[in-house]
N, CA, C and O atoms as a GROMACS GRO file, in nm:
protein
  548
    1MET      N    1   3.547   1.613   3.565
    1MET     CA    2   3.520   1.554   3.436
    1MET      C    3   3.395   1.467   3.436
    1MET      O    4   3.338   1.441   3.330
    2ARG      N    5   3.352   1.423   3.551
    2ARG     CA    6   3.234   1.336   3.556
    2ARG      C    7   3.104   1.416   3.541
    2ARG      O    8   3.001   1.359   3.507
    3ARG      N    9   3.109   1.544   3.565
    3ARG     CA   10   2.989   1.626   3.559
    3ARG      C   11   2.919   1.617   3.422
    3ARG      O   12   2.797   1.600   3.421
    4PRO      N   13   2.988   1.627   3.307
    4PRO     CA   14   2.919   1.617   3.178
    4PRO      C   15   2.848   1.482   3.161
    4PRO      O   16   2.740   1.475   3.102
    5LEU      N   17   2.910   1.375   3.214
    5LEU     CA   18   2.846   1.243   3.205
    5LEU      C   19   2.715   1.242   3.283
    5LEU      O   20   2.614   1.194   3.233
    6PHE      N   21   2.716   1.294   3.404
    6PHE     CA   22   2.595   1.297   3.486
    6PHE      C   23   2.488   1.388   3.426
    6PHE      O   24   2.370   1.355   3.430
    7VAL      N   25   2.530   1.501   3.372
    7VAL     CA   26   2.435   1.593   3.309
    7VAL      C   27   2.371   1.526   3.188
    7VAL      O   28   2.250   1.533   3.170
    8GLY      N   29   2.452   1.461   3.106
    8GLY     CA   30   2.400   1.392   2.986
    8GLY      C   31   2.305   1.280   3.025
    8GLY      O   32   2.200   1.264   2.963
    9LEU      N   33   2.341   1.202   3.125
    9LEU     CA   34   2.254   1.093   3.171
    9LEU      C   35   2.125   1.149   3.229
    9LEU      O   36   2.018   1.093   3.206
   10GLY      N   37   2.135   1.257   3.304
   10GLY     CA   38   2.016   1.319   3.362
   10GLY      C   39   1.921   1.370   3.256
   10GLY      O   40   1.800   1.352   3.267
   11LEU      N   41   1.974   1.435   3.151
   11LEU     CA   42   1.889   1.485   3.042
   11LEU      C   43   1.824   1.370   2.967
   11LEU      O   44   1.709   1.380   2.926
   12THR      N   45   1.898   1.262   2.948
   12THR     CA   46   1.841   1.145   2.880
   12THR      C   47   1.724   1.088   2.961
   12THR      O   48   1.620   1.056   2.904
   13LEU      N   49   1.742   1.077   3.091
   13LEU     CA   50   1.634   1.023   3.174
   13LEU      C   51   1.513   1.116   3.180
   13LEU      O   52   1.400   1.070   3.192
   14LEU      N   53   1.537   1.248   3.171
   14LEU     CA   54   1.425   1.341   3.169
   14LEU      C   55   1.341   1.325   3.043
   14LEU      O   56   1.220   1.350   3.045
   15ALA      N   57   1.404   1.285   2.934
   15ALA     CA   58   1.331   1.266   2.808
   15ALA      C   59   1.244   1.141   2.811
   15ALA      O   60   1.152   1.128   2.731
   16CYS      N   61   1.273   1.051   2.903
   16CYS     CA   62   1.197   0.926   2.914
   16CYS      C   63   1.076   0.948   3.004
   16CYS      O   64   1.076   1.034   3.092
   17SER      N   65   0.974   0.868   2.980
   17SER     CA   66   0.852   0.877   3.061
   17SER      C   67   0.824   0.742   3.122
   17SER      O   68   0.849   0.638   3.061
   18PHE      N   69   0.772   0.744   3.240
   18PHE     CA   70   0.734   0.620   3.306
   18PHE      C   71   0.582   0.611   3.319
   18PHE      O   72   0.530   0.531   3.396
   19GLN      N   73   0.513   0.694   3.243
   19GLN     CA   74   0.368   0.697   3.244
   19GLN      C   75   0.313   0.586   3.155
   19GLN      O   76   0.362   0.567   3.044
   20LYS      N   77   0.214   0.514   3.202
   20LYS     CA   78   0.149   0.409   3.123
   20LYS      C   79   0.055   0.475   3.023
   20LYS      O   80   0.001   0.582   3.052
   21PRO      N   81   0.034   0.415   2.907
   21PRO     CA   82  -0.051   0.478   2.805
   21PRO      C   83  -0.194   0.501   2.852
   21PRO      O   84  -0.257   0.598   2.811
   22TRP      N   85  -0.248   0.414   2.938
   22TRP     CA   86  -0.386   0.430   2.983
   22TRP      C   87  -0.402   0.540   3.086
   22TRP      O   88  -0.513   0.572   3.127
   23ASP      N   89  -0.290   0.600   3.130
   23ASP     CA   90  -0.296   0.712   3.224
   23ASP      C   91  -0.304   0.848   3.155
   23ASP      O   92  -0.318   0.950   3.222
   24VAL      N   93  -0.295   0.851   3.020
   24VAL     CA   94  -0.300   0.977   2.948
   24VAL      C   95  -0.440   1.038   2.966
   24VAL      O   96  -0.540   0.966   2.971
   25LYS      N   97  -0.445   1.169   2.974
   25LYS     CA   98  -0.572   1.240   2.996
   25LYS      C   99  -0.672   1.207   2.886
   25LYS      O  100  -0.637   1.205   2.768
   26ASP      N  101  -0.795   1.181   2.923
   26ASP     CA  102  -0.908   1.152   2.834
   26ASP      C  103  -0.899   1.018   2.763
   26ASP      O  104  -0.974   0.994   2.669
   27ALA      N  105  -0.809   0.929   2.806
   27ALA     CA  106  -0.800   0.796   2.743
   27ALA      C  107  -0.924   0.715   2.778
   27ALA      O  108  -0.972   0.720   2.891
   28PRO      N  109  -0.976   0.639   2.682
   28PRO     CA  110  -1.091   0.552   2.710
   28PRO      C  111  -1.057   0.449   2.817
   28PRO      O  112  -0.942   0.408   2.831
   29LYS      N  113  -1.156   0.410   2.892
   29LYS     CA  114  -1.135   0.308   2.996
   29LYS      C  115  -1.154   0.167   2.940
   29LYS      O  116  -1.102   0.071   2.996
   30SER      N  117  -1.229   0.155   2.832
   30SER     CA  118  -1.253   0.023   2.773
   30SER      C  119  -1.134  -0.020   2.688
   30SER      O  120  -1.058   0.064   2.641
   31PRO      N  121  -1.117  -0.152   2.667
   31PRO     CA  122  -1.006  -0.200   2.582
   31PRO      C  123  -1.020  -0.150   2.439
   31PRO      O  124  -1.132  -0.134   2.390
   32PRO      N  125  -0.908  -0.125   2.370
   32PRO     CA  126  -0.912  -0.077   2.232
   32PRO      C  127  -0.950  -0.186   2.133
   32PRO      O  128  -0.946  -0.305   2.164
   33ASP      N  129  -0.988  -0.143   2.013
   33ASP     CA  130  -1.017  -0.238   1.905
   33ASP      C  131  -0.888  -0.299   1.851
   33ASP      O  132  -0.886  -0.416   1.813
   34LEU      N  133  -0.782  -0.222   1.848
   34LEU     CA  134  -0.650  -0.267   1.802
   34LEU      C  135  -0.545  -0.223   1.902
   34LEU      O  136  -0.557  -0.115   1.960
   35GLN      N  137  -0.443  -0.305   1.923
   35GLN     CA  138  -0.325  -0.263   1.998
   35GLN      C  139  -0.207  -0.342   1.945
   35GLN      O  140  -0.213  -0.464   1.930
   36TYR      N  141  -0.099  -0.270   1.915
   36TYR     CA  142   0.016  -0.335   1.855
   36TYR      C  143   0.142  -0.254   1.879
   36TYR      O  144   0.137  -0.140   1.924
   37ARG      N  145   0.256  -0.316   1.848
   37ARG     CA  146   0.387  -0.251   1.862
   37ARG      C  147   0.452  -0.248   1.724
   37ARG      O  148   0.452  -0.348   1.652
   38THR      N  149   0.508  -0.132   1.687
   38THR     CA  150   0.564  -0.116   1.553
   38THR      C  151   0.709  -0.159   1.541
   38THR      O  152   0.758  -0.174   1.428
   39GLY      N  153   0.780  -0.180   1.648
   39GLY     CA  154   0.922  -0.216   1.638
   39GLY      C  155   0.962  -0.311   1.748
   39GLY      O  156   0.879  -0.355   1.828
   40VAL      N  157   1.091  -0.343   1.752
   40VAL     CA  158   1.143  -0.432   1.856
   40VAL      C  159   1.233  -0.352   1.951
   40VAL      O  160   1.200  -0.339   2.069
   41GLU      N  161   1.343  -0.300   1.902
   41GLU     CA  162   1.433  -0.220   1.985
   41GLU      C  163   1.382  -0.077   2.002
   41GLU      O  164   1.393  -0.018   2.109
   42VAL      N  165   1.326  -0.022   1.895
   42VAL     CA  166   1.270   0.114   1.896
   42VAL      C  167   1.139   0.109   1.819
   42VAL      O  168   1.132   0.047   1.713
   43GLY      N  169   1.036   0.173   1.870
   43GLY     CA  170   0.908   0.174   1.800
   43GLY      C  171   0.801   0.243   1.882
   43GLY      O  172   0.830   0.319   1.974
   44HIS      N  173   0.677   0.216   1.846
   44HIS     CA  174   0.562   0.274   1.915
   44HIS      C  175   0.464   0.165   1.955
   44HIS      O  176   0.445   0.068   1.882
   45ASP      N  177   0.404   0.183   2.070
   45ASP     CA  178   0.289   0.102   2.109
   45ASP      C  179   0.168   0.186   2.070
   45ASP      O  180   0.158   0.303   2.107
   46VAL      N  181   0.075   0.125   1.997
   46VAL     CA  182  -0.039   0.197   1.943
   46VAL      C  183  -0.168   0.128   1.987
   46VAL      O  184  -0.180   0.006   1.978
   47TYR      N  185  -0.262   0.207   2.034
   47TYR     CA  186  -0.392   0.159   2.081
   47TYR      C  187  -0.499   0.236   2.005
   47TYR      O  188  -0.498   0.359   2.005
   48VAL      N  189  -0.591   0.165   1.939
   48VAL     CA  190  -0.688   0.229   1.850
   48VAL      C  191  -0.831   0.189   1.887
   48VAL      O  192  -0.862   0.070   1.901
   49TRP      N  193  -0.916   0.289   1.902
   49TRP     CA  194  -1.060   0.270   1.917
   49TRP      C  195  -1.121   0.325   1.788
   49TRP      O  196  -1.110   0.444   1.761
   50ARG      N  197  -1.184   0.242   1.709
   50ARG     CA  198  -1.234   0.286   1.578
   50ARG      C  199  -1.349   0.386   1.592
   50ARG      O  200  -1.363   0.476   1.509
   51CYS      N  201  -1.431   0.370   1.695
   51CYS     CA  202  -1.538   0.467   1.719
   51CYS      C  203  -1.574   0.462   1.867
   51CYS      O  204  -1.648   0.373   1.911
   52TYR      N  205  -1.523   0.556   1.943
   52TYR     CA  206  -1.547   0.565   2.086
   52TYR      C  207  -1.609   0.701   2.114
   52TYR      O  208  -1.548   0.805   2.090
   53GLU      N  209  -1.731   0.698   2.165
   53GLU     CA  210  -1.805   0.821   2.195
   53GLU      C  211  -1.806   0.917   2.075
   53GLU      O  212  -1.786   1.037   2.090
   54GLY      N  213  -1.829   0.860   1.956
   54GLY     CA  214  -1.845   0.941   1.836
   54GLY      C  215  -1.716   0.987   1.768
   54GLY      O  216  -1.721   1.073   1.680
   55LYS      N  217  -1.602   0.931   1.808
   55LYS     CA  218  -1.476   0.969   1.742
   55LYS      C  219  -1.378   0.853   1.745
   55LYS      O  220  -1.384   0.765   1.831
   56ARG      N  221  -1.285   0.856   1.650
   56ARG     CA  222  -1.176   0.759   1.646
   56ARG      C  223  -1.070   0.810   1.742
   56ARG      O  224  -1.032   0.927   1.737
   57VAL      N  225  -1.022   0.723   1.831
   57VAL     CA  226  -0.923   0.762   1.931
   57VAL      C  227  -0.798   0.675   1.912
   57VAL      O  228  -0.808   0.553   1.898
   58VAL      N  229  -0.683   0.740   1.911
   58VAL     CA  230  -0.555   0.669   1.901
   58VAL      C  231  -0.465   0.718   2.014
   58VAL      O  232  -0.442   0.838   2.029
   59VAL      N  233  -0.416   0.625   2.094
   59VAL     CA  234  -0.317   0.655   2.196
   59VAL      C  235  -0.188   0.587   2.151
   59VAL      O  236  -0.188   0.467   2.123
   60SER      N  237  -0.079   0.663   2.144
   60SER     CA  238   0.049   0.604   2.104
   60SER      C  239   0.157   0.648   2.200
   60SER      O  240   0.150   0.754   2.261
   61GLN      N  241   0.256   0.560   2.213
   61GLN     CA  242   0.367   0.589   2.303
   61GLN      C  243   0.493   0.530   2.241
   61GLN      O  244   0.504   0.409   2.220
   62GLY      N  245   0.590   0.618   2.212
   62GLY     CA  246   0.718   0.573   2.157
   62GLY      C  247   0.804   0.514   2.267
   62GLY      O  248   0.792   0.550   2.384
   63GLY      N  249   0.890   0.423   2.227
   63GLY     CA  250   0.977   0.363   2.326
   63GLY      C  251   1.103   0.307   2.263
   63GLY      O  252   1.110   0.288   2.142
   64SER      N  253   1.202   0.282   2.348
   64SER     CA  254   1.325   0.219   2.302
   64SER      C  255   1.381   0.133   2.414
   64SER      O  256   1.348   0.152   2.531
   65ALA      N  257   1.465   0.038   2.377
   65ALA     CA  258   1.526  -0.049   2.476
   65ALA      C  259   1.617   0.029   2.569
   65ALA      O  260   1.633  -0.009   2.685
   66PHE      N  261   1.676   0.138   2.521
   66PHE     CA  262   1.769   0.218   2.601
   66PHE      C  263   1.697   0.309   2.699
   66PHE      O  264   1.732   0.315   2.816
   67CYS      N  265   1.596   0.380   2.651
   67CYS     CA  266   1.536   0.488   2.728
   67CYS      C  267   1.406   0.451   2.798
   67CYS      O  268   1.368   0.517   2.895
   68GLY      N  269   1.338   0.351   2.753
   68GLY     CA  270   1.205   0.325   2.806
   68GLY      C  271   1.104   0.386   2.713
   68GLY      O  272   1.109   0.362   2.592
   69ALA      N  273   1.014   0.465   2.764
   69ALA     CA  274   0.906   0.518   2.680
   69ALA      C  275   0.895   0.669   2.691
   69ALA      O  276   0.929   0.729   2.793
   70SER      N  277   0.846   0.728   2.582
   70SER     CA  278   0.814   0.872   2.584
   70SER      C  279   0.675   0.889   2.643
   70SER      O  280   0.605   0.790   2.667
   71ALA      N  281   0.635   1.010   2.667
   71ALA     CA  282   0.500   1.036   2.720
   71ALA      C  283   0.396   0.991   2.617
   71ALA      O  284   0.414   1.016   2.498
   72PRO      N  285   0.290   0.926   2.661
   72PRO     CA  286   0.186   0.884   2.565
   72PRO      C  287   0.113   1.005   2.508
   72PRO      O  288   0.101   1.109   2.573
   73ARG      N  289   0.063   0.988   2.384
   73ARG     CA  290  -0.013   1.094   2.316
   73ARG      C  291  -0.148   1.039   2.277
   73ARG      O  292  -0.162   0.922   2.239
   74LEU      N  293  -0.248   1.124   2.287
   74LEU     CA  294  -0.384   1.088   2.247
   74LEU      C  295  -0.424   1.179   2.131
   74LEU      O  296  -0.405   1.301   2.137
   75SER      N  297  -0.479   1.119   2.026
   75SER     CA  298  -0.531   1.199   1.914
   75SER      C  299  -0.669   1.146   1.878
   75SER      O  300  -0.700   1.029   1.900
   76THR      N  301  -0.751   1.233   1.822
   76THR     CA  302  -0.886   1.194   1.782
   76THR      C  303  -0.911   1.238   1.639
   76THR      O  304  -0.850   1.333   1.589
   77SER      N  305  -1.002   1.168   1.574
   77SER     CA  306  -1.045   1.203   1.439
   77SER      C  307  -1.186   1.146   1.420
   77SER      O  308  -1.245   1.094   1.515
   78ALA      N  309  -1.239   1.157   1.300
   78ALA     CA  310  -1.372   1.103   1.272
   78ALA      C  311  -1.369   0.951   1.281
   78ALA      O  312  -1.268   0.888   1.250
   79CYS      N  313  -1.479   0.892   1.323
   79CYS     CA  314  -1.491   0.746   1.331
   79CYS      C  315  -1.462   0.682   1.196
   79CYS      O  316  -1.485   0.743   1.091
   80GLY      N  317  -1.413   0.560   1.200
   80GLY     CA  318  -1.390   0.485   1.078
   80GLY      C  319  -1.248   0.436   1.067
   80GLY      O  320  -1.170   0.449   1.161
   81PRO      N  321  -1.214   0.380   0.952
   81PRO     CA  322  -1.079   0.325   0.934
   81PRO      C  323  -0.974   0.436   0.927
   81PRO      O  324  -1.005   0.551   0.896
   82GLY      N  325  -0.851   0.398   0.957
   82GLY     CA  326  -0.740   0.492   0.952
   82GLY      C  327  -0.613   0.419   0.914
   82GLY      O  328  -0.615   0.297   0.899
   83PRO      N  329  -0.504   0.490   0.899
   83PRO     CA  330  -0.378   0.427   0.858
   83PRO      C  331  -0.326   0.324   0.958
   83PRO      O  332  -0.252   0.234   0.921
   84GLU      N  333  -0.364   0.338   1.084
   84GLU     CA  334  -0.319   0.243   1.185
   84GLU      C  335  -0.372   0.102   1.160
   84GLU      O  336  -0.308   0.004   1.199
   85ASP      N  337  -0.487   0.091   1.094
   85ASP     CA  338  -0.545  -0.040   1.067
   85ASP      C  339  -0.454  -0.124   0.978
   85ASP      O  340  -0.438  -0.244   1.001
   86GLU      N  341  -0.395  -0.062   0.876
   86GLU     CA  342  -0.306  -0.135   0.786
   86GLU      C  343  -0.175  -0.172   0.854
   86GLU      O  344  -0.123  -0.282   0.833
   87VAL      N  345  -0.122  -0.083   0.935
   87VAL     CA  346   0.004  -0.110   1.005
   87VAL      C  347  -0.014  -0.227   1.101
   87VAL      O  348   0.077  -0.308   1.116
   88ALA      N  349  -0.129  -0.237   1.164
   88ALA     CA  350  -0.154  -0.343   1.262
   88ALA      C  351  -0.139  -0.482   1.202
   88ALA      O  352  -0.101  -0.575   1.273
   89GLU      N  353  -0.168  -0.497   1.073
   89GLU     CA  354  -0.159  -0.628   1.009
   89GLU      C  355  -0.017  -0.683   1.007
   89GLU      O  356   0.001  -0.805   1.005
   90ARG      N  357   0.084  -0.597   1.007
   90ARG     CA  358   0.221  -0.647   1.001
   90ARG      C  359   0.303  -0.608   1.125
   90ARG      O  360   0.426  -0.616   1.122
   91ALA      N  361   0.238  -0.568   1.230
   91ALA     CA  362   0.307  -0.526   1.352
   91ALA      C  363   0.315  -0.642   1.452
   91ALA      O  364   0.262  -0.750   1.428
   92HIS      N  365   0.382  -0.615   1.562
   92HIS     CA  366   0.400  -0.713   1.670
   92HIS      C  367   0.292  -0.692   1.777
   92HIS      O  368   0.232  -0.585   1.786
   93ASP      N  369   0.270  -0.795   1.857
   93ASP     CA  370   0.178  -0.781   1.970
   93ASP      C  371   0.244  -0.694   2.077
   93ASP      O  372   0.366  -0.696   2.094
   94VAL      N  373   0.162  -0.618   2.148
   94VAL     CA  374   0.210  -0.540   2.262
   94VAL      C  375   0.243  -0.641   2.372
   94VAL      O  376   0.167  -0.735   2.393
   95PRO      N  377   0.356  -0.624   2.444
   95PRO     CA  378   0.386  -0.715   2.554
   95PRO      C  379   0.273  -0.717   2.657
   95PRO      O  380   0.201  -0.618   2.673
   96GLU      N  381   0.258  -0.827   2.723
   96GLU     CA  382   0.149  -0.843   2.820
   96GLU      C  383   0.146  -0.731   2.923
   96GLU      O  384   0.039  -0.687   2.964
   97SER      N  385   0.264  -0.684   2.966
   97SER     CA  386   0.269  -0.579   3.068
   97SER      C  387   0.217  -0.445   3.017
   97SER      O  388   0.186  -0.356   3.096
   98LEU      N  389   0.206  -0.429   2.884
   98LEU     CA  390   0.157  -0.303   2.827
   98LEU      C  391   0.026  -0.321   2.752
   98LEU      O  392  -0.018  -0.230   2.682
   99ARG      N  393  -0.038  -0.437   2.768
   99ARG     CA  394  -0.170  -0.455   2.708
   99ARG      C  395  -0.268  -0.369   2.788
   99ARG      O  396  -0.259  -0.359   2.910
  100TRP      N  397  -0.361  -0.307   2.717
  100TRP     CA  398  -0.459  -0.219   2.782
  100TRP      C  399  -0.535  -0.299   2.887
  100TRP      O  400  -0.575  -0.412   2.860
  101PRO      N  401  -0.556  -0.244   3.005
  101PRO     CA  402  -0.630  -0.316   3.110
  101PRO      C  403  -0.766  -0.365   3.061
  101PRO      O  404  -0.841  -0.291   2.997
  102GLY      N  405  -0.795  -0.490   3.091
  102GLY     CA  406  -0.922  -0.551   3.051
  102GLY      C  407  -0.920  -0.613   2.912
  102GLY      O  408  -1.021  -0.666   2.867
  103SER      N  409  -0.805  -0.607   2.843
  103SER     CA  410  -0.795  -0.662   2.708
  103SER      C  411  -0.787  -0.815   2.713
  103SER      O  412  -0.722  -0.871   2.801
  104PRO      N  413  -0.853  -0.881   2.618
  104PRO     CA  414  -0.837  -1.027   2.609
  104PRO      C  415  -0.698  -1.060   2.556
  104PRO      O  416  -0.631  -0.973   2.501
  105PRO      N  417  -0.652  -1.184   2.573
  105PRO     CA  418  -0.520  -1.220   2.518
  105PRO      C  419  -0.520  -1.203   2.366
  105PRO      O  420  -0.624  -1.212   2.303
  106PRO      N  421  -0.403  -1.178   2.309
  106PRO     CA  422  -0.396  -1.159   2.163
  106PRO      C  423  -0.432  -1.286   2.089
  106PRO      O  424  -0.404  -1.397   2.134
  107ALA      N  425  -0.495  -1.269   1.974
  107ALA     CA  426  -0.528  -1.383   1.889
  107ALA      C  427  -0.401  -1.432   1.822
  107ALA      O  428  -0.311  -1.353   1.795
  108PRO      N  429  -0.392  -1.562   1.793
  108PRO     CA  430  -0.273  -1.612   1.721
  108PRO      C  431  -0.261  -1.543   1.586
  108PRO      O  432  -0.361  -1.520   1.518
  109ARG      N  433  -0.139  -1.511   1.550
  109ARG     CA  434  -0.115  -1.442   1.422
  109ARG      C  435  -0.087  -1.544   1.313
  109ARG      O  436  -0.029  -1.649   1.337
  110ILE      N  437  -0.129  -1.510   1.193
  110ILE     CA  438  -0.101  -1.591   1.075
  110ILE      C  439   0.027  -1.537   1.013
  110ILE      O  440   0.040  -1.416   0.992
  111ALA      N  441   0.122  -1.626   0.984
  111ALA     CA  442   0.250  -1.584   0.927
  111ALA      C  443   0.228  -1.526   0.788
  111ALA      O  444   0.152  -1.581   0.708
  112HIS      N  445   0.296  -1.416   0.760
  112HIS     CA  446   0.292  -1.356   0.627
  112HIS      C  447   0.401  -1.419   0.541
  112HIS      O  448   0.495  -1.479   0.594
  113GLU      N  449   0.388  -1.406   0.410
  113GLU     CA  450   0.488  -1.463   0.319
  113GLU      C  451   0.627  -1.409   0.347
  113GLU      O  452   0.726  -1.480   0.326
  114SER      N  453   0.637  -1.286   0.394
  114SER     CA  454   0.767  -1.225   0.417
  114SER      C  455   0.835  -1.280   0.542
  114SER      O  456   0.956  -1.262   0.560
  115GLU      N  457   0.760  -1.348   0.629
  115GLU     CA  458   0.818  -1.402   0.751
  115GLU      C  459   0.888  -1.533   0.721
  115GLU      O  460   0.842  -1.610   0.636
  116SER      N  461   0.997  -1.559   0.789
  116SER     CA  462   1.072  -1.680   0.762
  116SER      C  463   1.001  -1.802   0.820
  116SER      O  464   0.922  -1.791   0.913
  117VAL      N  465   1.029  -1.916   0.762
  117VAL     CA  466   0.972  -2.042   0.806
  117VAL      C  467   1.070  -2.105   0.903
  117VAL      O  468   1.190  -2.110   0.876
  118SER      N  469   1.020  -2.153   1.016
  118SER     CA  470   1.108  -2.215   1.114
  118SER      C  471   1.156  -2.350   1.062
  118SER      O  472   1.097  -2.407   0.971
  119GLU      N  473   1.266  -2.401   1.121
  119GLU     CA  474   1.321  -2.528   1.076
  119GLU      C  475   1.222  -2.641   1.093
  119GLU      O  476   1.213  -2.728   1.007
  120SER      N  477   1.145  -2.641   1.204
  120SER     CA  478   1.048  -2.749   1.225
  120SER      C  479   0.937  -2.744   1.121
  120SER      O  480   0.890  -2.849   1.077
  121ASP      N  481   0.895  -2.622   1.082
  121ASP     CA  482   0.794  -2.611   0.977
  121ASP      C  483   0.849  -2.655   0.843
  121ASP      O  484   0.780  -2.718   0.764
  122ALA      N  485   0.976  -2.621   0.817
  122ALA     CA  486   1.038  -2.657   0.690
  122ALA      C  487   1.051  -2.808   0.678
  122ALA      O  488   1.039  -2.863   0.568
  123ALA      N  489   1.075  -2.877   0.791
  123ALA     CA  490   1.091  -3.022   0.788
  123ALA      C  491   0.959  -3.092   0.756
  123ALA      O  492   0.960  -3.201   0.698
  124THR      N  493   0.847  -3.032   0.794
  124THR     CA  494   0.717  -3.095   0.770
  124THR      C  495   0.648  -3.045   0.645
  124THR      O  496   0.544  -3.098   0.605
  125SER      N  497   0.706  -2.942   0.582
  125SER     CA  498   0.645  -2.887   0.461
  125SER      C  499   0.683  -2.971   0.340
  125SER      O  500   0.793  -3.026   0.335
  126PRO      N  501   0.594  -2.981   0.243
  126PRO     CA  502   0.630  -3.055   0.122
  126PRO      C  503   0.739  -2.979   0.047
  126PRO      O  504   0.745  -2.856   0.053
  127PRO      N  505   0.825  -3.053  -0.024
  127PRO     CA  506   0.932  -2.984  -0.098
  127PRO      C  507   0.873  -2.898  -0.208
  127PRO      O  508   0.766  -2.926  -0.262
  128ALA      N  509   0.945  -2.792  -0.241
  128ALA     CA  510   0.901  -2.704  -0.348
  128ALA      C  511   0.905  -2.779  -0.480
  128ALA      O  512   0.991  -2.865  -0.499
  129SER      N  513   0.815  -2.748  -0.570
  129SER     CA  514   0.811  -2.817  -0.698
  129SER      C  515   0.934  -2.779  -0.779
  129SER      O  516   0.982  -2.665  -0.774
  130SER      N  517   0.981  -2.874  -0.852
  130SER     CA  518   1.101  -2.853  -0.932
  130SER      C  519   1.061  -2.812  -1.073
  130SER      O  520   0.956  -2.852  -1.124
  131SER      N  521   1.146  -2.731  -1.134
  131SER     CA  522   1.115  -2.689  -1.270
  131SER      C  523   1.156  -2.796  -1.370
  131SER      O  524   1.118  -2.789  -1.488
  132ALA      N  525   1.234  -2.895  -1.325
  132ALA     CA  526   1.274  -3.004  -1.415
  132ALA      C  527   1.155  -3.095  -1.439
  132ALA      O  528   1.074  -3.118  -1.350
  133THR      N  529   1.146  -3.144  -1.558
  133THR     CA  530   1.036  -3.234  -1.592
  133THR      C  531   1.085  -3.377  -1.586
  133THR      O  532   1.201  -3.405  -1.619
  134SER      N  533   0.999  -3.466  -1.544
  134SER     CA  534   1.037  -3.607  -1.540
  134SER      C  535   1.018  -3.667  -1.680
  134SER      O  536   0.931  -3.623  -1.755
  135PRO      N  537   1.099  -3.766  -1.713
  135PRO     CA  538   1.087  -3.826  -1.845
  135PRO      C  539   0.952  -3.891  -1.866
  135PRO      O  540   0.892  -3.945  -1.772
  136ALA      N  541   0.905  -3.886  -1.986
  136ALA     CA  542   0.775  -3.947  -2.018
  136ALA      C  543   0.790  -4.097  -2.019
  136ALA      O  544   0.895  -4.147  -2.060
  137PRO      N  545   0.688  -4.173  -1.974
  137PRO     CA  546   0.699  -4.319  -1.972
  137PRO      C  547   0.694  -4.380  -2.108
  137PRO      O  548   0.701  -4.502  -2.121
   0.00000   0.00000   0.00000
């Protein structure tokens, strides 16, 4: 009865990849213009060069907390902006262990309106204006 469990676990591990994104064939050696993660438990690590050797290069690698990562993929297109640029604005930083070699540390992010305010920030923030009017003197 244990055989199906081992077969299932073996197939799951075969679907996972232990290859780093910078090891994918034809990946640029220089740090990308953008690098970000699209999820927390499940998502993609995305590395974007807006114009590298005359083309836009994107290396992406899916991953999950359960399985690890899938094999990285490299795609190219014409230089210039792409859909990844907009996603990067609301994505997470890539963990330090998966930052492209030679990359500088990530810049501090500015909180978006959709992000919650921490208790310490709420304590120092001015109270929201009230719709009630104060009596005239």
